[in-house]
N, C-alpha and C positions, 0 to 999 in steps of 0.2 A: 504494500500500500504506500503510495507516495506521501511524503511528509508535507504538511500544510503549514503555512506561516500565517497566523492570525494577526491582523493589524488593529491598533486601537480605533475605537469609534463605534458608531451606531449605524445600522443599516435599516432603513424603513422602506417597506414595500407595500403597495396597495393591498389591503386585506390581510397582511401578515407583518408582524414587527419582530425584529431581532435587536436586542439591546443587551450588552454585557460590558462590564468594566474590565479593562486591561491595564496592567502595570507595566510601564516601560522597562525593557530589558529583562523581563521575568517570563519564565515559561508559564503558559496558560492552558494546560491540557483540558481542564474542565470547560473553559470557554470555547476552545476549539471543538470539543465534543458537542457542545450546545449548537455551534454554528453548523456542524455536519448534520445534526438532527433537524435543524431548521431547513437546510437545503433539501434534505430527503423527504421530510414530512409536511412542510408548509408550502413549498413552492409547487411541487407536483407538475404534472402536465396539464396546465390550465392557462387561461389567458388573463392578462392584466391590463388595466387602463393607463397606469402610470407607475413610475418607480422614482423614489427619492433616496439618495444616498447622502447621509450627513454624518458628522462626527463631532467630537469634543471641540476641535479647533475650527470647525465650520458647521455650526448648528443649523444654518439655513440649508446647506447642502446644494445638491444639483438635482433637478427634477426633469424627467423625460415624460412629457404628456402625450406622446404618440403611442397609441395602444399596440400597434404592430411592433415598434421598436422596444417598448417596455416588456412585452411578452417575449421577444427574442432575447433580451438581456436576462430576464428571469429564468428562461429555459436553459440558457448557457450556464447560469449559476447552478441550477438544479442538476444538470448533467455534467457539470464540472468540465466544460469545454470552453475554448476561447472562441469569440465571435465578435463581429462588428455590427452594431445596430445600423440598419440602413433606412 
């Protein structure tokens, strides 16, 4: 299984929210497990109207309001693949 690196912040998705606290320069296996569970069980193969990604240092974050692109981003997260929203 590939190792994942969790970064600080909060990810907010339409209809599903992931929020965890991360301490800089410290291993966070419990938070990484929570992120994996979120990807597996909350994103699923469904459609989304928008996605907002925000964090501690950018609480407003960035929002994509295009349903096609938001779904594409969420599906790439769910399937752990790289993609570009078009």
